Every structure is written in structure tokens, then in C-alpha cells.
TORZAGU-719092 format. One record per residue: x, y, z of N, C-alpha, C in turn; residue in three letters. Coordinates in Angstrom, 2 decimals. Layout:
residues N
- X|Y|Z|X|Y|Z|X|Y|Z|ALA .
...
end
This chain:
residues 86
- 100.92|123.46|157.48|102.33|123.65|157.04|102.57|125.11|156.65|MET .
- 101.59|125.79|156.10|101.71|127.18|155.66|101.84|128.14|156.82|ASP .
- 101.09|127.84|157.93|101.22|128.65|159.12|102.58|128.55|159.78|SER .
- 103.17|127.36|159.68|104.51|127.16|160.24|105.52|128.00|159.54|TYR .
- 105.44|128.06|158.18|106.39|128.94|157.43|106.21|130.42|157.78|ASN .
- 105.01|130.81|157.90|104.69|132.22|158.32|105.26|132.58|159.64|ASN .
- 105.14|131.62|160.61|105.68|131.85|161.92|107.19|131.95|161.96|GLU .
- 107.81|131.01|161.20|109.29|131.06|161.15|109.79|132.30|160.42|THR .
- 109.05|132.69|159.36|109.41|133.88|158.61|109.35|135.09|159.51|PHE .
- 108.23|135.28|160.25|108.10|136.39|161.12|109.09|136.37|162.31|SER .
- 109.40|135.16|162.77|110.37|135.07|163.81|111.83|135.47|163.27|THR .
- 112.13|135.00|162.05|113.40|135.43|161.42|113.45|136.95|161.19|ASN .
- 112.36|137.54|160.86|112.40|138.99|160.68|112.57|139.65|162.02|ILE .
- 111.87|139.22|163.01|112.02|139.84|164.40|113.45|139.66|164.86|LYS .
- 114.06|138.49|164.66|115.43|138.27|165.13|116.39|139.14|164.33|ASN .
- 116.14|139.34|163.06|116.99|140.19|162.28|116.88|141.68|162.69|SER .
- 115.68|142.13|162.93|115.48|143.47|163.45|116.19|143.69|164.82|ILE .
- 116.06|142.74|165.72|116.68|142.81|166.98|118.20|142.89|166.84|ASN .
- 118.74|142.04|165.94|120.16|142.06|165.71|120.64|143.42|165.25|TYR .
- 119.89|144.00|164.31|120.31|145.34|163.86|120.18|146.38|164.89|ILE .
- 119.15|146.29|165.70|119.07|147.28|166.79|120.19|147.17|167.85|ILE .
- 120.50|145.93|168.18|121.58|145.67|169.15|122.91|146.07|168.60|GLU .
- 123.16|145.92|167.31|124.54|146.17|166.71|124.42|147.38|165.77|ASN .
- 123.69|148.42|166.13|123.56|149.56|165.29|124.90|150.31|165.03|HIS .
- 125.79|150.28|166.00|127.06|151.00|165.86|127.88|150.30|164.79|HIS .
- 127.79|149.00|164.55|128.53|148.32|163.47|128.01|148.71|162.11|LYS .
- 126.71|148.82|162.03|126.10|149.25|160.72|126.41|150.75|160.42|PHE .
- 126.44|151.56|161.43|126.89|152.98|161.24|128.37|153.04|160.69|LEU .
- 129.18|152.18|161.31|130.58|152.18|160.85|130.67|151.67|159.38|LEU .
- 129.91|150.79|159.04|129.81|150.27|157.64|129.37|151.37|156.67|LEU .
- 128.37|152.11|157.04|128.02|153.28|156.23|129.06|154.39|156.17|LEU .
- 129.79|154.55|157.26|130.86|155.57|157.30|132.03|155.14|156.32|PHE .
- 132.25|153.87|156.17|133.26|153.38|155.31|132.92|153.80|153.78|VAL .
- 131.72|153.68|153.39|131.31|154.02|152.08|131.40|155.58|151.92|PHE .
- 131.00|156.29|152.94|131.08|157.80|152.90|132.54|158.28|152.78|PHE .
- 133.41|157.61|153.55|134.81|158.01|153.47|135.40|157.71|152.14|ILE .
- 135.09|156.50|151.52|135.60|156.24|150.20|135.16|157.18|149.19|ILE .
- 133.83|157.57|149.26|133.36|158.60|148.33|133.96|159.91|148.51|TYR .
- 134.23|160.35|149.72|134.83|161.64|150.06|136.27|161.63|149.49|PHE .
- 137.09|160.59|149.75|138.41|160.57|149.21|138.47|160.61|147.74|VAL .
- 137.51|159.86|147.09|137.45|159.89|145.65|137.11|161.29|145.13|ASP .
- 136.22|162.01|145.79|135.87|163.38|145.43|137.04|164.33|145.51|TYR .
- 137.79|164.23|146.61|138.98|165.13|146.86|140.08|164.74|145.82|ILE .
- 140.21|163.51|145.47|141.16|163.10|144.47|140.79|163.67|143.05|THR .
- 139.50|163.72|142.80|139.03|164.33|141.50|139.38|165.82|141.53|TYR .
- 139.08|166.51|142.63|139.37|167.94|142.68|140.91|168.20|142.54|ILE .
- 141.66|167.37|143.17|143.11|167.49|143.09|143.64|167.36|141.67|ASN .
- 143.11|166.36|140.92|143.49|166.16|139.55|143.08|167.38|138.70|THR .
- 141.93|168.00|138.96|141.47|169.12|138.24|142.29|170.39|138.50|MET .
- 142.77|170.53|139.68|143.60|171.65|140.07|145.01|171.60|139.50|LEU .
- 145.58|170.43|139.57|147.03|170.27|139.17|147.18|169.69|137.73|TYR .
- 146.11|169.61|136.98|146.24|169.06|135.60|146.58|170.30|134.67|ASN .
- 147.60|170.07|133.77|147.99|171.15|132.88|147.15|171.13|131.66|ASN .
- 146.30|170.17|131.43|145.58|170.08|130.25|146.19|169.26|129.16|GLY .
- 147.46|168.84|129.33|148.16|168.11|128.28|147.82|166.60|128.32|ASN .
- 147.54|166.14|129.44|147.26|164.70|129.63|145.77|164.52|130.03|SER .
- 145.29|163.35|129.67|143.88|163.02|130.13|143.85|162.92|131.64|PRO .
- 142.71|163.21|132.30|142.57|163.09|133.72|142.91|161.72|134.22|PRO .
- 143.69|161.72|135.24|144.00|160.45|135.93|145.34|159.92|135.41|GLY .
- 145.98|160.48|134.40|147.28|160.02|133.92|148.25|161.06|134.31|LEU .
- 149.46|160.60|134.73|150.49|161.61|135.08|151.07|162.28|133.82|PRO .
- 151.56|163.45|134.03|152.17|164.19|132.98|153.63|163.77|132.87|ILE .
- 154.00|163.31|131.67|155.38|162.78|131.46|156.24|163.82|130.79|LEU .
- 157.42|164.08|131.41|158.34|164.90|130.80|159.33|164.10|129.98|ASN .
- 159.38|164.35|128.65|160.23|163.55|127.81|161.55|164.25|127.60|ASN .
- 162.03|165.04|128.49|163.29|165.74|128.33|164.39|164.70|128.68|GLN .
- 165.41|164.76|127.81|166.62|163.89|128.09|167.71|164.73|128.79|ILE .
- 168.14|164.23|129.86|169.14|164.99|130.67|170.49|164.37|130.35|HIS .
- 171.42|165.18|129.84|172.74|164.79|129.54|173.59|164.82|130.78|GLN .
- 174.31|163.78|131.04|175.21|163.73|132.16|176.54|164.36|131.75|LEU .
- 177.15|165.07|132.61|178.47|165.69|132.31|179.50|164.55|132.08|PRO .
- 180.47|164.91|131.19|181.51|163.91|130.93|182.41|163.98|132.14|ASN .
- 182.61|162.81|132.81|183.64|162.70|133.91|184.82|161.99|133.45|VAL .
- 185.96|162.56|133.60|187.19|161.77|133.24|187.82|161.19|134.45|LYS .
- 188.38|160.01|134.20|189.07|159.32|135.32|190.29|160.05|135.67|ASN .
- 190.58|160.34|136.91|191.75|161.07|137.30|193.05|160.17|137.03|PRO .
- 194.02|160.90|136.55|195.28|160.13|136.31|196.09|160.07|137.60|LYS .
- 196.80|159.07|137.77|197.56|158.94|138.96|197.24|157.65|139.69|GLY .
- 197.98|157.45|140.76|197.75|156.24|141.51|196.65|156.38|142.53|LYS .
- 195.94|155.36|142.71|194.97|155.32|143.74|195.52|154.96|145.00|ARG .
- 195.05|155.56|146.07|195.48|155.18|147.41|194.86|153.84|147.81|ASN .
- 195.76|152.91|148.09|195.23|151.64|148.59|195.64|151.45|150.05|LYS .
- 194.76|150.88|150.74|195.05|150.71|152.20|196.06|149.62|152.34|SER .
- 197.07|149.94|153.18|198.20|149.06|153.49|197.83|148.08|154.49|ARG .
- 198.17|146.83|154.27|197.97|145.78|155.26|199.28|145.61|156.02|ARG .
- 199.16|145.49|157.31|200.35|145.30|158.10|200.34|143.94|158.75|ARG .
end
């Protein structure tokens, strides 16, 4: 019984290695995904360091608490033009 388990284990290992060899391009693409994610994260970190004013913690946007006053707009006196129905 023990030799049967060893044979199936070695067969499974051989099948797994053959699968990896036949589909190596898929595994390379999987590795590239992690590389791209790391690269984008690194560029985002550099971007926050360049454009950070030092007022806010990294990763948080800088908020401007200025209140903009809207100019007073008066309603024009007079009649409004209404479209005439015929």
C-alpha cells in the first residue's frame, strides 16, 4: 500500500511539472500582474511625495476650507417673455 502512494505521488508531481512547462506563458502573466501592481503602487507613492504640501498625512487629499461667497443676483423687474400659442 505504501508503494502505491509513492507512485501516485510521483505521478502527480510529474503531471504538475508537465502542466507548468506546457503553460509557462500563463504563469509568466500571473507574475507580471504582481509586478504591475507593485510598480503602480510605487509610482503612486512617488506622486504623493511630490505633490504633498506637508499639511496633510500621506494618502489623504488636501482640503481647502475656504468659503466662496456667491454674488447677490437680483431678479430683473419687468415682464417675462412668454411664448405665444396660436
